[in-house]
DSSP file (Angstrom, degrees, kcal/mol; ACC not computed):
  #  RESIDUE AA STRUCTURE BP1 BP2  ACC     N-H-->O    O-->H-N    N-H-->O    O-->H-N    TCO  KAPPA ALPHA  PHI   PSI    X-CA   Y-CA   Z-CA
    1    1 A M              0   0    0      0, 0.0     2,-0.2     0, 0.0     0, 0.0   0.000 360.0 360.0 360.0 146.5   -8.2   36.3   20.9
    2    2 A S     >  -     0   0    0      1,-0.1     4,-1.7    76,-0.0     3,-0.4  -0.567 360.0-103.5-106.6 172.9   -5.5   38.4   19.3
    3    3 A S  H  > S+     0   0    0      1,-0.2     4,-2.6    -2,-0.2     5,-0.2   0.830 119.5  61.6 -65.4 -29.1   -5.1   39.5   15.7
    4    4 A T  H  > S+     0   0    0      2,-0.2     4,-2.9     1,-0.2     5,-0.3   0.888 101.0  52.0 -62.1 -42.3   -2.4   36.8   15.3
    5    5 A D  H  > S+     0   0    0     -3,-0.4     4,-2.8     2,-0.2     5,-0.2   0.944 112.1  45.8 -59.9 -49.0   -5.0   34.0   16.0
    6    6 A F  H  X S+     0   0    0     -4,-1.7     4,-2.7     2,-0.2     5,-0.2   0.920 115.0  47.0 -58.6 -46.9   -7.4   35.4   13.4
    7    7 A A  H  X S+     0   0    0     -4,-2.6     4,-2.4     2,-0.2    -2,-0.2   0.912 114.5  46.5 -65.3 -42.7   -4.6   35.8   10.8
    8    8 A L  H  X S+     0   0    0     -4,-2.9     4,-2.4     2,-0.2     5,-0.2   0.923 112.6  49.8 -67.7 -40.8   -3.2   32.3   11.5
    9    9 A G  H  X S+     0   0    0     -4,-2.8     4,-2.3    -5,-0.3    -2,-0.2   0.921 113.7  45.9 -64.3 -40.3   -6.7   30.7   11.4
   10   10 A H  H  X S+     0   0    0     -4,-2.7     4,-2.8    -5,-0.2     5,-0.3   0.903 109.9  53.9 -71.3 -34.9   -7.5   32.4    8.1
   11   11 A F  H  X S+     0   0    0     -4,-2.4     4,-2.5    -5,-0.2    -2,-0.2   0.946 111.7  45.3 -59.0 -45.6   -4.1   31.6    6.6
   12   12 A V  H  X S+     0   0    0     -4,-2.4     4,-2.0     1,-0.2    -2,-0.2   0.908 115.2  47.2 -66.5 -42.2   -4.7   27.8    7.4
   13   13 A H  H  X S+     0   0    0     -4,-2.3     4,-2.1    -5,-0.2    -1,-0.2   0.912 114.0  46.2 -67.0 -40.8   -8.3   27.9    6.0
   14   14 A T  H  X S+     0   0    0     -4,-2.8     4,-2.6     1,-0.2     5,-0.2   0.912 112.3  51.9 -72.3 -40.5   -7.3   29.8    2.8
   15   15 A L  H  X S+     0   0    0     -4,-2.5     4,-2.1    -5,-0.3    -1,-0.2   0.889 109.2  49.8 -61.4 -39.1   -4.4   27.3    2.3
   16   16 A L  H  X S+     0   0    0     -4,-2.0     4,-2.5     2,-0.2    -1,-0.2   0.904 110.8  49.9 -65.2 -41.4   -6.7   24.4    2.8
   17   17 A L  H  X S+     0   0    0     -4,-2.1     4,-2.3     2,-0.2    -2,-0.2   0.920 111.5  48.3 -63.8 -42.0   -9.2   25.9    0.2
   18   18 A V  H  X S+     0   0    0     -4,-2.6     4,-2.5     2,-0.2    -1,-0.2   0.888 111.6  49.3 -64.0 -39.0   -6.3   26.4   -2.3
   19   19 A V  H  X S+     0   0    0     -4,-2.1     4,-2.9    -5,-0.2    -2,-0.2   0.902 109.5  53.1 -64.6 -40.6   -5.1   22.9   -1.8
   20   20 A M  H  X S+     0   0    0     -4,-2.5     4,-1.9     2,-0.2    -2,-0.2   0.927 112.3  44.2 -58.9 -46.1   -8.6   21.6   -2.3
   21   21 A V  H  X S+     0   0    0     -4,-2.3     4,-1.6     2,-0.2    -2,-0.2   0.903 114.2  48.8 -67.0 -41.7   -8.9   23.4   -5.6
   22   22 A H  H  X S+     0   0    0     -4,-2.5     4,-2.9     1,-0.2     5,-0.2   0.898 110.0  52.6 -63.3 -41.1   -5.4   22.4   -6.7
   23   23 A W  H  X>S+     0   0    0     -4,-2.9     4,-2.8     1,-0.2     5,-0.8   0.880 108.0  51.5 -64.4 -38.4   -6.2   18.7   -5.8
   24   24 A S  H  <5S+     0   0    0     -4,-1.9     6,-1.7     3,-0.2    -1,-0.2   0.849 111.9  46.8 -66.1 -31.4   -9.4   18.8   -7.9
   25   25 A I  H  X5S+     0   0    0     -4,-1.6     4,-0.6     4,-0.2    -2,-0.2   0.959 120.6  37.2 -72.8 -47.9   -7.4   20.2  -10.8
   26   26 A A  H  <5S+     0   0    0     -4,-2.9    -2,-0.2     2,-0.1    -3,-0.2   0.918 130.2  25.1 -69.3 -48.7   -4.6   17.5  -10.5
   27   27 A V  T  <5S+     0   0    0     -4,-2.8    -3,-0.2    -5,-0.2    -2,-0.1   0.932 130.1  36.0 -90.0 -50.7   -6.5   14.4   -9.5
   28   28 A D  T  4<S-     0   0    0     -5,-0.8    -3,-0.2    -4,-0.2    -2,-0.1   0.585  93.8-134.9 -80.2 -10.3  -10.0   14.9  -10.9
   29   29 A N     <  -     0   0    0     -4,-0.6     2,-0.2    -6,-0.3    -4,-0.2   0.912  34.3-171.4  54.6  42.3   -8.8   16.7  -14.0
   30   30 A A        -     0   0    0     -6,-1.7     3,-0.2     1,-0.1    -1,-0.2  -0.503  22.5-178.2 -72.9 130.2  -11.5   19.3  -13.5
   31   31 A H  S    S+     0   0    0     -2,-0.2     2,-0.3     1,-0.2    -1,-0.1   0.576  71.2  69.3-100.5 -14.5  -12.0   21.7  -16.3
   32   32 A C        +     0   0    0      2,-0.1     2,-0.3     3,-0.0    -1,-0.2  -0.309  67.3 129.3-102.9  47.9  -14.7   23.8  -14.7
   33   33 A I        -     0   0    0     -2,-0.3     2,-1.1    -3,-0.2     3,-0.1  -0.686  63.8-113.6-100.8 158.4  -12.9   25.6  -11.9
   34   34 A N     >  -     0   0    0     -2,-0.3     4,-1.9     1,-0.2     5,-0.1  -0.757  25.8-170.1 -92.2 108.0  -13.0   29.3  -11.2
   35   35 A S  H  > S+     0   0    0     -2,-1.1     4,-2.4     1,-0.2     5,-0.2   0.832  84.7  58.7 -69.2 -27.0   -9.5   30.4  -11.8
   36   36 A A  H  > S+     0   0    0      2,-0.2     4,-2.6     1,-0.2    -1,-0.2   0.911 106.3  49.1 -65.7 -40.9  -10.2   33.8  -10.3
   37   37 A E  H  > S+     0   0    0      2,-0.2     4,-2.4     1,-0.2    -2,-0.2   0.890 111.2  49.9 -62.2 -42.7  -11.1   32.1   -7.1
   38   38 A Y  H  X S+     0   0    0     -4,-1.9     4,-1.8     2,-0.2    -2,-0.2   0.915 113.0  45.4 -61.3 -47.3   -7.9   30.1   -7.2
   39   39 A I  H  X S+     0   0    0     -4,-2.4     4,-2.7     1,-0.2    -2,-0.2   0.902 112.0  52.2 -66.4 -41.9   -5.8   33.2   -7.8
   40   40 A A  H  X S+     0   0    0     -4,-2.6     4,-2.3     1,-0.2    -2,-0.2   0.906 107.9  51.6 -63.6 -39.7   -7.6   35.1   -5.1
   41   41 A G  H  X S+     0   0    0     -4,-2.4     4,-1.9     2,-0.2    -1,-0.2   0.886 109.9  49.5 -60.8 -39.2   -7.0   32.3   -2.6
   42   42 A L  H  X S+     0   0    0     -4,-1.8     4,-2.2     2,-0.2    -2,-0.2   0.927 112.1  48.5 -65.5 -42.4   -3.2   32.3   -3.5
   43   43 A L  H  X S+     0   0    0     -4,-2.7     4,-2.7     1,-0.2    -2,-0.2   0.872 109.5  52.1 -64.0 -36.5   -3.1   36.1   -3.0
   44   44 A Q  H  X S+     0   0    0     -4,-2.3     4,-2.6     2,-0.2    -1,-0.2   0.875 108.1  51.6 -68.7 -35.2   -4.9   35.8    0.3
   45   45 A C  H  X S+     0   0    0     -4,-1.9     4,-2.4     2,-0.2    -2,-0.2   0.916 111.0  48.0 -65.0 -42.7   -2.4   33.3    1.5
   46   46 A L  H  X S+     0   0    0     -4,-2.2     4,-2.2     2,-0.2    -2,-0.2   0.897 112.7  49.4 -64.7 -39.7    0.4   35.7    0.5
   47   47 A Y  H  X S+     0   0    0     -4,-2.7     4,-2.3     2,-0.2    -2,-0.2   0.922 113.0  45.7 -63.9 -44.6   -1.4   38.5    2.3
   48   48 A C  H  X S+     0   0    0     -4,-2.6     4,-2.7     2,-0.2     5,-0.2   0.891 112.3  50.9 -66.4 -39.6   -1.9   36.5    5.5
   49   49 A F  H  X S+     0   0    0     -4,-2.4     4,-2.7     2,-0.2    -1,-0.2   0.924 111.8  47.2 -66.2 -43.8    1.7   35.3    5.4
   50   50 A T  H  X S+     0   0    0     -4,-2.2     4,-2.1     2,-0.2    -2,-0.2   0.895 113.2  49.1 -62.4 -39.4    3.1   38.8    5.0
   51   51 A Q  H  X S+     0   0    0     -4,-2.3     4,-2.5     2,-0.2    -2,-0.2   0.899 112.5  46.7 -67.2 -39.8    0.8   40.1    7.8
   52   52 A L  H  X S+     0   0    0     -4,-2.7     4,-2.8     2,-0.2     5,-0.3   0.918 109.4  56.3 -68.2 -39.3    1.9   37.2   10.2
   53   53 A F  H  X S+     0   0    0     -4,-2.7     4,-2.8     1,-0.2    -2,-0.2   0.940 111.6  42.0 -55.7 -46.9    5.5   37.9    9.3
   54   54 A F  H  X S+     0   0    0     -4,-2.1     4,-2.5     2,-0.2    -1,-0.2   0.904 113.9  51.7 -68.5 -40.7    5.2   41.6   10.4
   55   55 A I  H  < S+     0   0    0     -4,-2.5    -1,-0.2     1,-0.2    -2,-0.2   0.933 117.6  37.9 -62.2 -43.4    3.2   40.7   13.5
   56   56 A F  H >< S+     0   0    0     -4,-2.8     3,-0.9     1,-0.2     4,-0.2   0.878 117.7  50.8 -75.0 -38.3    5.7   38.2   14.7
   57   57 A N  H 3< S+     0   0    0     -4,-2.8     3,-0.3    -5,-0.3    -2,-0.2   0.881 121.2  30.3 -67.0 -40.3    8.8   40.2   13.5
   58   58 A Y  T >< S+     0   0    0     -4,-2.5     3,-0.7    -5,-0.2    -1,-0.2  -0.112  84.6 112.4-112.6  34.8    7.8   43.4   15.2
   59   59 A S  T <  S+     0   0    0     -3,-0.9    -1,-0.2     1,-0.2    -2,-0.1   0.759  77.3  51.1 -79.5 -22.4    5.9   42.1   18.2
   60   60 A N  T 3  S+     0   0    0     -3,-0.3    -1,-0.2    -4,-0.2     2,-0.2   0.231  80.5 130.6 -98.6  16.8    8.5   43.2   20.7
   61   61 A L    <   -     0   0    0     -3,-0.7     2,-0.6     1,-0.0    -3,-0.0  -0.460  49.7-145.8 -68.8 134.6    8.6   46.8   19.4
   62   62 A I        -     0   0    0     -2,-0.2     2,-0.6     0, 0.0    -2,-0.1  -0.933  15.0-153.0-103.1 122.2    8.3   49.6   22.1
   63   63 A I        +     0   0    0     -2,-0.6     3,-0.1     1,-0.1     4,-0.0  -0.861  28.4 160.2-104.5 123.0    6.4   52.5   20.6
   64   64 A L        +     0   0    0     -2,-0.6     2,-0.3     1,-0.1     3,-0.2   0.685  62.2  50.4-109.4 -27.0    7.1   56.0   22.0
   65   65 A K  S    S+     0   0    0      1,-0.2     5,-0.1     2,-0.1    -1,-0.1  -0.823 109.5  11.4-116.4 155.5    5.9   58.3   19.2
   66   66 A H     >  +     0   0    0     -2,-0.3     4,-1.7     1,-0.1    -1,-0.2   0.901  67.9 161.6  48.7  52.0    2.7   58.5   17.2
   67   67 A K  H  >  +     0   0    0     -3,-0.2     4,-2.1     1,-0.2     5,-0.2   0.874  68.4  54.3 -70.7 -36.5    0.9   56.1   19.5
   68   68 A N  H  > S+     0   0    0      2,-0.2     4,-1.9     1,-0.2    -1,-0.2   0.909 109.0  47.3 -65.3 -40.2   -2.6   57.1   18.3
   69   69 A I  H  > S+     0   0    0      1,-0.2     4,-1.9     2,-0.2    -1,-0.2   0.914 112.9  49.4 -66.2 -40.8   -1.8   56.5   14.7
   70   70 A L  H  X S+     0   0    0     -4,-1.7     4,-2.5     2,-0.2    -1,-0.2   0.805 107.2  53.9 -68.1 -32.2   -0.3   53.2   15.5
   71   71 A R  H  X S+     0   0    0     -4,-2.1     4,-2.8     2,-0.2    -1,-0.2   0.921 108.5  49.9 -64.4 -43.5   -3.3   52.1   17.5
   72   72 A V  H  X S+     0   0    0     -4,-1.9     4,-1.9     2,-0.2    -2,-0.2   0.891 110.6  51.2 -60.9 -39.7   -5.5   52.9   14.6
   73   73 A A  H  X S+     0   0    0     -4,-1.9     4,-1.8     2,-0.2    -2,-0.2   0.913 111.2  47.3 -61.7 -46.1   -3.2   50.8   12.4
   74   74 A F  H  X S+     0   0    0     -4,-2.5     4,-2.2     1,-0.2    -2,-0.2   0.914 111.4  49.8 -64.7 -43.5   -3.4   47.9   14.8
   75   75 A L  H  X S+     0   0    0     -4,-2.8     4,-2.9     1,-0.2    -1,-0.2   0.844 107.6  55.5 -64.1 -33.0   -7.1   48.1   15.1
   76   76 A H  H  X S+     0   0    0     -4,-1.9     4,-1.9    -5,-0.2    -1,-0.2   0.867 108.0  48.0 -65.9 -35.9   -7.3   48.2   11.4
   77   77 A V  H  X S+     0   0    0     -4,-1.8     4,-2.1     2,-0.2    -2,-0.2   0.905 113.2  47.7 -66.6 -41.5   -5.3   44.9   11.2
   78   78 A M  H  X S+     0   0    0     -4,-2.2     4,-2.5     2,-0.2     5,-0.2   0.961 112.9  48.4 -68.1 -48.9   -7.5   43.3   13.8
   79   79 A A  H  X S+     0   0    0     -4,-2.9     4,-2.2     1,-0.2    -1,-0.2   0.870 111.1  51.7 -60.5 -35.7  -10.8   44.5   12.1
   80   80 A G  H  X S+     0   0    0     -4,-1.9     4,-2.0    -5,-0.2    -1,-0.2   0.905 110.7  47.0 -65.6 -41.2   -9.5   43.2    8.8
   81   81 A N  H  X S+     0   0    0     -4,-2.1     4,-2.4     2,-0.2    -2,-0.2   0.882 110.6  51.8 -65.9 -38.7   -8.7   39.8   10.2
   82   82 A I  H  X S+     0   0    0     -4,-2.5     4,-2.5     2,-0.2    -2,-0.2   0.936 110.9  48.7 -63.2 -44.3  -12.1   39.6   11.9
   83   83 A C  H  X S+     0   0    0     -4,-2.2     4,-2.0     1,-0.2    -2,-0.2   0.876 111.0  50.7 -64.9 -37.4  -13.8   40.4    8.5
   84   84 A L  H  X S+     0   0    0     -4,-2.0     4,-1.7     2,-0.2    -1,-0.2   0.871 109.4  51.2 -67.0 -36.3  -11.6   37.7    6.8
   85   85 A W  H  X S+     0   0    0     -4,-2.4     4,-2.1     2,-0.2    -2,-0.2   0.926 109.1  49.2 -64.0 -45.0  -12.7   35.2    9.5
   86   86 A L  H  X S+     0   0    0     -4,-2.5     4,-2.2     1,-0.2    -2,-0.2   0.874 109.4  53.1 -61.5 -36.0  -16.3   36.0    9.0
   87   87 A A  H  X S+     0   0    0     -4,-2.0     4,-2.2     1,-0.2    -1,-0.2   0.857 107.8  51.2 -66.6 -30.2  -15.8   35.6    5.2
   88   88 A A  H  X S+     0   0    0     -4,-1.7     4,-2.4     2,-0.2    -2,-0.2   0.890 108.1  52.8 -72.4 -36.9  -14.2   32.1    5.9
   89   89 A V  H  X S+     0   0    0     -4,-2.1     4,-2.0     1,-0.2    -2,-0.2   0.913 111.5  45.5 -61.8 -43.5  -17.2   31.2    8.0
   90   90 A T  H  X S+     0   0    0     -4,-2.2     4,-2.6     2,-0.2    -2,-0.2   0.885 111.3  53.4 -67.6 -38.1  -19.6   32.2    5.2
   91   91 A T  H  X S+     0   0    0     -4,-2.2     4,-2.3     2,-0.2    -2,-0.2   0.927 110.2  46.4 -60.9 -45.1  -17.4   30.3    2.6
   92   92 A E  H  X S+     0   0    0     -4,-2.4     4,-2.4     2,-0.2    -1,-0.2   0.897 111.6  52.5 -67.2 -35.6  -17.5   27.1    4.7
   93   93 A T  H  X S+     0   0    0     -4,-2.0     4,-2.3     2,-0.2    -2,-0.2   0.926 110.7  47.8 -60.3 -46.8  -21.3   27.5    5.1
   94   94 A R  H  X S+     0   0    0     -4,-2.6     4,-2.3     2,-0.2    -2,-0.2   0.892 111.8  49.1 -60.6 -41.0  -21.7   27.9    1.4
   95   95 A I  H  X S+     0   0    0     -4,-2.3     4,-2.0     1,-0.2    -2,-0.2   0.891 112.4  48.2 -66.7 -39.1  -19.6   24.8    0.7
   96   96 A A  H  X S+     0   0    0     -4,-2.4     4,-2.2     2,-0.2    -2,-0.2   0.885 111.0  50.8 -65.4 -39.7  -21.5   22.7    3.2
   97   97 A F  H  X S+     0   0    0     -4,-2.3     4,-2.3     1,-0.2    -2,-0.2   0.885 109.8  50.4 -72.7 -36.1  -24.8   23.8    1.8
   98   98 A R  H  X S+     0   0    0     -4,-2.3     4,-2.4     2,-0.2    -1,-0.2   0.906 111.6  48.0 -60.1 -43.5  -23.7   22.9   -1.7
   99   99 A A  H  X S+     0   0    0     -4,-2.0     4,-2.2     2,-0.2    -2,-0.2   0.884 112.4  49.8 -62.7 -39.6  -22.6   19.4   -0.5
  100  100 A Y  H  X S+     0   0    0     -4,-2.2     4,-2.4     2,-0.2    -2,-0.2   0.912 110.8  48.8 -67.7 -41.6  -25.9   19.0    1.2
  101  101 A E  H  X S+     0   0    0     -4,-2.3     4,-2.6     1,-0.2    -2,-0.2   0.900 112.7  47.7 -62.7 -43.6  -27.8   20.0   -1.9
  102  102 A A  H  X S+     0   0    0     -4,-2.4     4,-2.1     2,-0.2    -1,-0.2   0.859 112.6  48.5 -71.9 -32.3  -25.8   17.6   -4.0
  103  103 A L  H  X S+     0   0    0     -4,-2.2     4,-2.3     2,-0.2    -2,-0.2   0.900 113.1  48.9 -68.4 -38.8  -26.3   14.7   -1.5
  104  104 A K  H  X S+     0   0    0     -4,-2.4     4,-2.3     1,-0.2    -2,-0.2   0.911 112.5  47.0 -67.0 -41.5  -29.9   15.5   -1.4
  105  105 A K  H  X S+     0   0    0     -4,-2.6     4,-1.6     2,-0.2    -1,-0.2   0.878 113.2  48.8 -64.5 -38.6  -30.2   15.6   -5.2
  106  106 A N  H  X S+     0   0    0     -4,-2.1     4,-1.8     2,-0.2    -2,-0.2   0.866 110.6  52.1 -72.3 -34.9  -28.2   12.3   -5.5
  107  107 A H  H  X S+     0   0    0     -4,-2.3     4,-2.0     1,-0.2     5,-0.2   0.912 110.2  46.1 -65.9 -42.8  -30.4   10.7   -2.9
  108  108 A T  H  X S+     0   0    0     -4,-2.3     4,-1.7     1,-0.2     5,-0.2   0.812 108.9  57.5 -68.8 -28.7  -33.6   11.6   -4.6
  109  109 A A  H  < S+     0   0    0     -4,-1.6    -1,-0.2     1,-0.2    -2,-0.2   0.906 110.6  43.2 -68.1 -39.8  -32.2   10.4   -8.0
  110  110 A H  H  < S+     0   0    0     -4,-1.8    -2,-0.2     1,-0.2    -1,-0.2   0.853 117.1  44.8 -77.2 -32.1  -31.5    7.0   -6.6
  111  111 A N  H  < S-     0   0    0     -4,-2.0    -1,-0.2     2,-0.2    -2,-0.2   0.796  94.3-141.2 -79.1 -26.3  -34.9    6.6   -4.7
  112  112 A G  S  < S+     0   0    0     -4,-1.7     2,-0.3     1,-0.3    -3,-0.1   0.472  71.5  86.9  77.4  -0.4  -36.9    8.0   -7.6
  113  113 A T  S    S-     0   0    0     -5,-0.2     2,-0.8     0, 0.0    -1,-0.3  -0.908  79.8-120.9-127.5 159.3  -39.1    9.8   -5.2
  114  114 A N              0   0    0     -2,-0.3    -6,-0.0     1,-0.1    -5,-0.0  -0.855 360.0 360.0-102.9 104.1  -38.9   13.2   -3.7
  115  115 A T              0   0    0     -2,-0.8    -1,-0.1     0, 0.0    -7,-0.0   0.433 360.0 360.0-101.1 360.0  -38.9   12.8    0.1
C-alpha cells in the first residue's frame, strides 16, 4: 500500500465522521456534541485533502538533488498516514463499543433482568 491509499482512506473516514456529526446536529437537533471534535474533523479533512493534492500533483517529479532529505520527508508522510489510519481504527472501535454498550443497556432495560 502506498501513502496515497492511507491518505485517501483516512480522508474518506474523516469525512464520514464529520457528516455523521453534522447530520446529528441538523436532524436530531443534538445539543450535546463535542464541537472541538467536529472542528478537528474538519481540519483533518483539510489536511488530508492538501496532502493528497500534493501527492497527486507532484507524483511525476524526478528528483536529482537532496535525495536523502526528500526520502525522509516521504517516509514522514507515510508514517503520518499510517498513524492516522491506526487512529481511525481505534475511533471506529470506540464507536462500535459505545453502540454495543448502549444496545446492551437498552436490552437489559426492556427485559428487566441483567443477563
